C-alpha positions as a Markdown table, in Angstrom:
| # | Residue | x | y | z |
|---|---|---|---|---|
| 1 | Met | 0.0 | 0.0 | 0.0 |
| 2 | Ala | 2.7 | 2.5 | 0.9 |
| 3 | Val | 4.6 | 1.8 | -2.4 |
| 4 | Glu | 1.4 | 2.4 | -4.4 |
| 5 | Asp | 0.9 | 5.7 | -2.6 |
| 6 | Leu | 4.5 | 6.8 | -3.2 |
| 7 | Asp | 4.2 | 5.7 | -6.9 |
| 8 | Lys | 1.0 | 7.7 | -7.3 |
| 9 | Ser | 2.5 | 10.8 | -5.7 |
| 10 | Gln | 5.3 | 10.9 | -8.3 |
| 11 | Lys | 2.9 | 12.0 | -11.0 |
| 12 | Asp | 3.4 | 15.6 | -9.9 |
| 13 | Gly | 7.2 | 15.3 | -9.7 |
| 14 | Gly | 9.4 | 14.1 | -6.8 |
| 15 | Asn | 13.0 | 14.0 | -5.8 |
| 16 | Ser | 15.7 | 11.8 | -4.6 |
| 17 | Trp | 14.4 | 11.5 | -1.1 |
| 18 | Gln | 11.3 | 9.8 | -2.3 |
| 19 | Trp | 12.9 | 7.9 | -5.1 |
| 20 | Phe | 15.6 | 6.2 | -3.0 |
| 21 | Phe | 12.8 | 4.9 | -0.7 |
| 22 | Leu | 10.8 | 3.8 | -3.6 |
| 23 | Ala | 13.8 | 1.9 | -4.9 |
| 24 | Met | 14.3 | 0.1 | -1.6 |
| 25 | Ala | 10.6 | -0.7 | -1.3 |
| 26 | His | 10.4 | -2.2 | -4.8 |
| 27 | Trp | 13.5 | -4.2 | -4.1 |
| 28 | Gln | 12.0 | -5.6 | -1.0 |
| 29 | Leu | 8.9 | -6.6 | -3.0 |
| 30 | Gly | 11.1 | -8.5 | -5.5 |
| 31 | Glu | 10.6 | -5.9 | -8.2 |
| 32 | Lys | 14.3 | -5.6 | -9.0 |
| 33 | Asp | 14.0 | -3.8 | -12.4 |
| 34 | Glu | 11.6 | -1.2 | -11.0 |
| 35 | Ala | 13.9 | -0.7 | -8.0 |
| 36 | Arg | 16.9 | 0.0 | -10.2 |
| 37 | Gln | 14.9 | 2.5 | -12.3 |
| 38 | Trp | 13.9 | 4.5 | -9.2 |
| 39 | Tyr | 17.5 | 4.3 | -7.9 |
| 40 | Asp | 19.0 | 5.6 | -11.2 |
| 41 | Gln | 16.4 | 8.4 | -11.3 |
| 42 | Ala | 17.3 | 9.4 | -7.7 |
| 43 | Val | 21.0 | 9.4 | -8.5 |
| 44 | Glu | 20.5 | 11.5 | -11.6 |
| 45 | Trp | 18.4 | 14.1 | -9.7 |
| 46 | Met | 20.8 | 14.1 | -6.8 |
| 47 | Glu | 23.9 | 14.7 | -8.9 |
| 48 | Gln | 22.2 | 17.5 | -10.8 |
| 49 | Lys | 20.5 | 19.3 | -8.0 |
| 50 | Gln | 22.1 | 18.5 | -4.6 |
| 51 | Pro | 25.3 | 16.6 | -5.1 |
| 52 | Asp | 26.7 | 17.7 | -1.7 |
| 53 | Asn | 23.7 | 16.9 | 0.4 |
| 54 | Asp | 25.0 | 14.6 | 3.2 |
| 55 | Glu | 21.5 | 13.2 | 4.0 |
| 56 | Leu | 21.0 | 12.2 | 0.4 |
| 57 | Arg | 24.4 | 10.6 | 0.2 |
| 58 | Arg | 23.5 | 8.4 | 3.2 |
| 59 | Phe | 20.2 | 7.4 | 1.5 |
| 60 | Arg | 22.1 | 6.7 | -1.7 |
| 61 | Val | 24.6 | 4.5 | 0.1 |
| 62 | Glu | 21.8 | 2.6 | 2.0 |
| 63 | Ala | 19.9 | 2.0 | -1.2 |
| 64 | Ala | 23.0 | 1.0 | -3.1 |
| 65 | Glu | 23.9 | -1.5 | -0.5 |
| 66 | Leu | 20.4 | -3.0 | -0.5 |
| 67 | Leu | 20.3 | -3.2 | -4.3 |
| 68 | Gly | 23.8 | -4.7 | -4.5 |
| 69 | Ile | 25.3 | -1.7 | -6.3 |
| 70 | Ser | 29.0 | -1.1 | -5.5 |
| 71 | Glu | 29.3 | 2.5 | -6.7 |
| 72 | Gln | 30.2 | 5.3 | -4.3 |
| 73 | Pro | 28.5 | 8.6 | -4.7 |
| 74 | Asn | 30.7 | 11.3 | -6.1 |
| 75 | Gly | 33.8 | 9.3 | -5.3 |
| 76 | Lys | 33.3 | 9.9 | -1.6 |
């Protein structure tokens, strides 16, 4: 239910905070491709709009670990 609500809320936009959580939620539901799409979208937004945001970096690392992605945000 929460994932559906988050998915619906994205029609009017969104940002990395929401998308990292969506990525992790879809991963937990076994929707690996959907999870990766939300993760990639979150990373792109973050790198363009708030690359130095520490909170977003922590969310990115958490999501990457869950999804099995070995990249490090901005080389940090």
